[in-house]
C-alpha positions in Angstrom: -123.6 23.9 152.3 -122.4 20.8 150.4 -119.4 21.1 148.3 -119.6 20.3 144.6 -117.3 17.4 143.9 -114.8 18.5 141.1 -114.6 15.7 138.5 -112.0 17.0 136.4 -109.1 15.7 138.0 -110.5 12.2 137.7 -111.7 12.5 134.1 -108.1 13.8 133.4 -106.5 10.6 135.0 -109.0 8.4 133.3 -107.3 7.6 130.3 -104.3 6.7 132.3 -105.8 3.9 134.1 -107.4 2.6 131.0 -103.9 2.9 129.2 -102.7 0.6 132.3 -105.5 -1.8 132.2 -105.2 -2.4 128.3 -101.5 -2.5 127.9 -99.6 -3.2 131.3 -102.5 -5.2 133.5 -103.9 -7.3 130.8 -100.7 -8.4 129.5 -99.2 -9.0 132.5 -102.0 -11.1 133.9 -102.0 -12.9 130.4 -98.1 -13.3 130.5 -98.4 -15.0 134.2 -101.2 -17.2 132.7 -99.1 -18.7 130.0 -96.0 -19.0 131.9 -97.6 -20.6 134.8 -100.8 -22.3 133.8 -100.9 -25.0 131.6 -104.5 -25.1 129.9 -103.9 -28.7 128.5 -102.7 -30.2 131.7 -105.3 -32.7 132.2 -108.0 -34.4 130.2 -111.5 -34.4 131.7 -113.2 -37.8 131.6 -117.0 -37.8 131.6 -119.5 -40.3 133.2 -121.3 -40.8 129.9 -120.4 -39.9 126.2 -121.8 -36.3 126.5 -120.3 -33.0 127.0 -123.1 -32.3 129.5 -122.6 -35.4 131.6 -120.6 -35.0 135.1 -117.0 -35.1 135.2 -115.9 -38.4 136.7 -112.1 -38.1 136.7 -109.0 -36.6 135.4 -106.2 -38.0 133.3 -102.9 -36.3 132.7 -101.9 -35.2 129.2 -99.7 -37.9 127.5 -100.9 -40.6 129.8 -101.2 -44.1 128.3 -104.5 -45.3 128.2 -106.8 -48.2 127.0 -109.9 -48.1 124.7 -112.8 -49.8 126.5 -115.7 -48.8 124.1 -116.7 -46.0 121.5 -119.7 -44.3 120.6 -120.6 -41.7 118.4 -121.9 -38.0 119.7 -123.0 -34.9 117.9 -120.0 -32.5 117.2 -120.1 -28.6 116.6 -119.0 -27.6 113.2 -116.2 -25.3 114.9 -114.4 -28.8 116.1 -114.5 -30.4 112.6 -111.1 -29.4 111.8 -109.4 -30.2 115.0 -106.4 -32.6 114.8 -107.3 -36.3 115.7 -110.9 -35.9 115.1 -112.5 -39.1 114.5 -116.0 -39.0 113.0 -118.9 -41.1 111.6 -121.8 -40.5 109.7 -125.4 -41.5 110.6 -128.6 -41.7 108.7 -132.1 -41.2 109.7 -134.0 -43.8 107.5 -137.3 -45.3 106.7 -137.8 -48.9 105.6 -139.7 -52.2 106.1 -138.2 -54.5 109.1 -138.2 -58.2 108.8 -141.8 -58.5 109.8 -142.8 -55.8 107.4 -143.6 -53.0 109.7 -142.2 -49.6 108.6 -139.4 -48.3 111.0 -137.7 -45.1 111.1 -134.6 -44.7 113.0 -130.9 -44.3 113.0 -128.5 -46.6 111.2 -124.7 -46.0 110.6 -123.3 -45.0 107.2 -121.3 -48.2 107.4 -124.7 -50.2 106.9 -126.1 -48.3 104.3 -125.0 -48.3 100.8 -126.2 -45.0 99.1 -127.8 -45.5 95.8 -129.5 -42.2 94.6 -128.4 -38.5 95.7 -130.2 -35.2 95.0 -128.7 -32.3 93.2 -126.9 -31.0 95.8 -125.2 -34.2 96.6 -127.6 -35.3 99.9 -128.1 -39.1 100.1 -131.9 -39.9 99.7 -132.1 -43.6 98.4 -129.8 -46.5 99.7 -129.8 -50.5 100.4 -128.9 -52.3 103.5 -125.0 -53.7 103.1 -124.9 -57.2 103.6 -122.7 -58.7 106.4 -119.6 -60.6 105.3 -118.6 -63.7 107.4 -120.2 -66.9 108.3 -120.7 -65.9 111.9 -122.0 -62.5 111.2 -125.7 -61.3 112.3 -127.3 -61.0 108.8 -129.7 -58.1 110.1 -128.8 -55.0 110.6 -130.1 -52.9 113.7 -132.0 -49.6 113.6 -131.6 -47.2 116.5 -133.6 -45.1 118.4 -130.5 -42.5 118.6 -127.6 -42.2 116.6 -125.4 -44.6 118.6 -125.2 -48.4 119.1 -125.7 -47.9 122.7 -129.3 -46.8 122.5 -132.2 -48.9 121.9 -132.7 -51.1 119.2 -136.4 -50.3 117.5 -135.8 -52.7 114.3 -134.0 -54.7 112.4 -133.5 -54.8 108.5 -132.6 -57.7 106.0 -129.9 -57.4 103.6 -130.5 -55.4 100.4 -133.6 -53.9 102.0 -134.1 -50.5 100.2 -134.3 -47.5 102.5 -135.4 -43.6 102.0 -132.5 -41.4 104.0 -134.4 -38.6 105.5 -131.4 -36.7 107.2 -128.0 -37.4 108.1 -125.9 -36.5 111.0 -121.8 -36.0 111.7 -120.9 -37.6 115.1 -117.9 -37.4 116.9 -116.4 -40.4 118.1 -116.1 -40.5 122.0 -114.1 -43.4 123.6 -114.5 -45.3 126.9 -111.0 -44.7 128.4 -109.0 -46.6 131.4 -105.8 -45.2 132.4 -103.9 -43.8 135.6 -103.8 -40.4 137.3 -100.8 -40.4 139.7 -101.1 -44.1 140.3 -104.9 -43.8 140.9 -107.0 -46.0 138.2 -109.3 -43.9 136.1 -112.1 -44.5 133.7 -114.6 -42.3 131.5 -115.4 -41.1 128.4 -113.5 -38.4 126.3 -113.8 -36.9 122.5 -111.4 -38.5 119.9 -110.0 -35.0 119.4 -108.2 -35.3 122.6 -106.9 -38.7 122.0 -104.2 -40.3 120.0 -105.0 -44.1 119.0 -102.0 -46.4 118.2 -102.2 -49.1 115.4 -103.8 -51.8 117.4 -106.7 -49.7 118.2 -107.0 -50.5 121.8 -104.3 -48.5 123.0 -103.5 -45.2 122.7 -102.2 -41.7 124.8 -103.8 -38.6 125.6 -102.6 -36.0 123.0 -103.7 -33.1 124.8 -106.1 -31.8 127.8 -109.0 -29.6 128.2 -108.5 -28.8 131.8 -105.9 -26.8 133.2 -103.6 -26.4 136.4 -100.9 -24.4 137.8 -97.3 -25.4 136.9 -93.7 -24.5 136.8 -92.8 -26.8 134.0 -92.4 -24.0 131.3 -90.2 -22.0 133.7 -88.2 -25.3 134.1 -88.0 -25.9 130.4 -87.0 -22.5 129.8 -84.1 -22.8 132.4 -83.2 -26.4 131.1 -83.0 -24.9 127.3 -79.6 -25.1 125.9 -79.6 -21.7 125.0 -80.6 -20.0 128.3 -77.7 -19.8 130.3 -75.6 -18.6 127.1 -78.4 -15.9 126.7 -78.0 -15.1 130.5 -74.3 -14.4 130.1 -74.1 -12.7 126.8 -77.0 -10.5 128.1 -75.1 -9.5 131.3 -72.0 -9.0 129.4 -73.5 -6.7 127.1 -75.0 -4.7 130.0 -71.8 -4.4 131.6 -70.1 -3.3 128.5 -72.7 -1.0 126.9 -74.2 1.2 130.0 -70.9 2.3 131.5 -69.5 3.2 128.1 -72.7 4.9 127.3 -72.9 7.0 130.4 -69.4 8.2 130.0 -69.7 9.3 126.2 -73.2 10.8 127.1 -72.0 13.0 129.7 -68.9 14.0 127.6 -71.3 14.5 124.7 -73.8 16.7 127.0 -70.8 18.5 128.4 -69.7 19.6 125.0 -73.3 20.8 124.0 -73.4 22.8 127.4 -70.3 24.5 126.7 -71.9 26.6 123.7 -69.1 26.1 121.5 -68.8 27.3 118.1 -71.0 25.1 115.5 -72.6 24.0 118.9 -76.0 23.2 116.9 -74.3 21.4 114.2 -72.7 19.3 117.0 -75.7 18.8 118.4 -77.4 17.4 115.2 -74.4 15.3 114.4 -74.9 13.6 117.9 -78.7 13.3 117.4 -78.1 11.2 114.0 -78.3 7.8 115.6 -81.9 8.7 117.0 -83.6 8.5 113.6 -82.0 4.9 112.5 -83.9 1.7 113.5 -82.5 -1.0 115.4 -82.2 -3.3 112.4 -80.8 -0.7 110.1 -77.8 -0.1 112.8 -77.4 -3.9 112.6 -77.2 -3.8 108.8 -74.7 -1.1 108.9 -72.2 -2.4 111.4 -72.6 -6.0 109.5 -71.2 -4.1 106.5 -68.4 -2.7 108.7 -67.3 -6.0 110.1 -68.1 -8.3 107.4 -65.3 -10.0 105.7 -65.6 -7.6 102.7 -66.5 -4.9 104.9 -65.0 -1.5 105.6 -63.0 -2.4 108.5 -60.8 -5.3 106.6 -60.7 -2.5 103.6 -59.3 -0.1 105.8 -56.9 -2.6 107.6 -55.5 -3.7 104.3 -55.4 -0.5 103.0 -53.0 0.9 105.8 -51.3 -2.5 105.9 -52.1 -4.0 109.1 -53.4 -7.0 107.7 -52.4 -8.9 104.2 -56.0 -10.8 103.8 -59.4 -9.9 104.8 -60.3 -11.3 108.5 -63.2 -13.2 109.6 -64.8 -11.4 112.4 -68.2 -12.5 112.6 -68.1 -16.4 112.7 -68.4 -19.0 115.6 -64.9 -19.0 116.0 -64.4 -15.4 116.6 -67.6 -14.9 118.9 -65.7 -12.5 121.3 -65.5 -10.1 118.2 -69.2 -10.5 117.5 -69.5 -9.2 121.3 -67.5 -6.2 120.4 -69.1 -5.3 117.1 -72.6 -5.7 118.9 -71.3 -3.4 121.9 -70.2 -0.8 119.2 -73.3 -0.9 117.3 -75.4 -0.5 120.4 -73.1 2.5 122.1 -73.4 4.0 118.6 -77.3 3.7 118.5 -78.4 4.4 122.0 -75.7 6.7 123.7 -77.7 9.8 122.2 -80.8 8.9 124.1 -78.7 9.1 127.4 -77.2 12.5 126.0 -80.5 14.0 125.5 -81.7 13.1 129.2 -78.4 14.1 130.5 -78.4 17.7 128.6 -81.8 18.2 130.0 -80.3 17.5 133.6 -77.6 20.0 132.8 -79.9 22.7 131.8 -81.6 22.7 135.2 -78.2 23.3 136.8 -78.1 26.8 137.9 -75.0 28.5 136.1 -74.4 30.5 139.0 -73.3 27.4 140.9 -70.9 26.4 138.6 -69.5 30.1 138.2 -69.4 30.1 142.1 -67.0 27.1 142.0 -65.2 28.2 139.3 -64.5 31.3 141.2 -63.2 29.3 144.2 -60.9 27.6 142.3 -62.5 24.4 141.3 -61.2 22.9 138.0 -63.3 21.1 135.6 -62.7 17.6 137.0 -64.0 18.9 140.6 -67.1 20.8 139.2 -67.9 17.4 137.7 -67.4 15.3 140.5 -68.7 17.4 143.2 -71.5 19.7 141.5 -72.6 18.4 138.4 -73.1 14.7 139.0 -74.8 15.1 142.5 -77.2 17.6 141.0 -77.7 15.1 137.6 -78.9 12.7 140.0 -82.5 12.6 139.3 -81.5 12.9 135.4 -79.2 9.9 135.7 -81.7 7.5 137.6 -84.3 8.1 134.5 -81.5 7.5 132.2 -80.1 4.3 133.9 -83.6 2.7 134.3 -84.5 3.5 130.7 -81.1 2.4 129.1 -81.3 -0.8 131.4 -84.6 -1.6 130.2 -83.7 -1.2 126.7 -80.6 -3.1 126.9 -82.8 -6.2 127.8 -84.4 -5.5 124.8 -81.8 -5.7 122.4 -82.5 -7.9 119.5 -82.4 -6.6 115.8 -79.0 -5.8 116.4 -77.8 -9.0 117.7 -79.7 -10.8 114.8 -78.1 -8.8 112.5 -74.3 -9.3 113.5 -74.7 -13.0 114.9 -78.1 -14.5 113.3 -79.1 -15.2 116.9 -77.1 -18.6 117.0 -73.6 -18.1 117.8 -74.5 -15.1 120.4 -77.9 -15.0 121.8 -79.7 -13.0 124.5 -82.7 -13.2 126.5 -85.1 -11.0 123.9 -83.7 -13.3 121.0 -84.7 -16.4 122.9 -88.2 -15.0 123.4 -88.5 -14.5 119.8 -87.1 -18.0 119.1 -89.5 -19.8 121.5 -92.6 -18.0 120.4 -92.1 -17.8 116.4 -89.6 -20.7 115.5 -90.8 -23.4 118.6 -94.3 -22.0 118.5 -94.0 -22.5 122.2 -95.9 -19.4 123.6 -95.9 -20.8 127.0 -92.0 -20.8 127.6 -91.6 -17.6 125.6 -93.8 -15.9 128.1 -91.5 -17.2 130.7 -88.6 -15.5 129.2 -90.6 -12.5 128.9 -91.4 -12.3 132.5 -88.0 -13.0 133.2 -86.9 -9.8 131.6 -89.4 -7.9 133.1 -88.7 -9.2 136.9 -84.5 -8.5 135.8 -85.8 -4.9 134.9 -88.0 -4.3 137.6 -85.2 -5.4 140.1 -82.4 -3.3 138.4 -84.7 -0.2 138.6 -85.1 -0.7 142.0 -81.5 -0.9 142.7 -80.8 2.2 140.7 -83.4 3.8 142.9 -81.9 3.1 145.8 -78.6 3.5 145.1 -78.6 6.8 143.3 -80.8 8.8 145.5 -80.7 12.9 146.3 -80.0 13.9 149.8 -83.6 14.7 150.5 -84.9 11.3 149.3 -82.1 9.6 151.5 -83.5 11.7 154.4 -87.1 11.2 153.8 -86.3 7.3 154.3 
């Protein structure tokens, strides 16, 4: 008899997979793409002045180029607002040629003077412009297609009246000559990717339309003048914040676990910072450490200082670190405390009572019983708190402005919003992710229960 498959577990786990795909896998792939793939690394050169033509060569972004020719090509409306885009207008006209025959074809707007327009502003009648210069050809060519490289189907004399049937907006394409890794290349490319110099015969590739794998964004991140200070201050804050928080959190958890009088009130006091946002905490501690803040007022009142001191300036960046450290310890210790309290509640009171009966003092019970049994909870707390420490941002901005003392999260923000460089910002974000994952593995290996150690 065939057993009926139970689909309930699969249906229950399906939302988890959807969540991982939408909020982890896709952002991860997108971040890797931004950090290691340059979408504008090369400009594709076409064999003809058409986006449908075969790609003849590639030329790197910012490469110097020489203009060998130009031609108009129909342009889509969605690219009309792009930078460097050069356009020209061509008219479909009907007019008698030099032989008296009526011709219908294309002529550039530069050769037709509009004389009459419809109510909506559309040109409907015009005359052929006269060419200036003694050596200039007095006749204007009419082309089969809207570009000067197409067949000439007729020629018009100056001041000939023409009927304008329709008009077309064309993007200028350039025939370029340049080099790719020392190899000469040549082909057609749209004007929106090219910056033309004043001499109109030379220029540079402003941006590409073909990508490639690259490490230049990571190199740019490492060579950024704020990178190493951000790494240093992030490491210093980790070393200052995490040990302090764990010591205080364990003490706070033991106080809660002792079931003292007003125990619930003490728990509420300890949990107050959980309801305060990062930015509010930064503003609060800025009010304490600013020149006219609470700290200076208190020190002046008790006679320790005669005039207010400047704690949060470039000349006192160590005090800025102290302020950030105190603010983060006050803000996030409660998170660790909640995890430790839940771990303590899982420890049997009989075990602690037995240790007390056998003469173990408080320190011995803490060292040999409580902390070993708290390892699973400490693993979770360490991983969570380290990840959050790498994300310290609002407090740093509020207390230092993000310039005197900076961290990795602040540099990610600076690159993305201030410098508009999403690629380098993605490199910073991936660095934070890699360091967070690396430290998580270290915690999982270093703080293991006896069962986990024996299993490996």
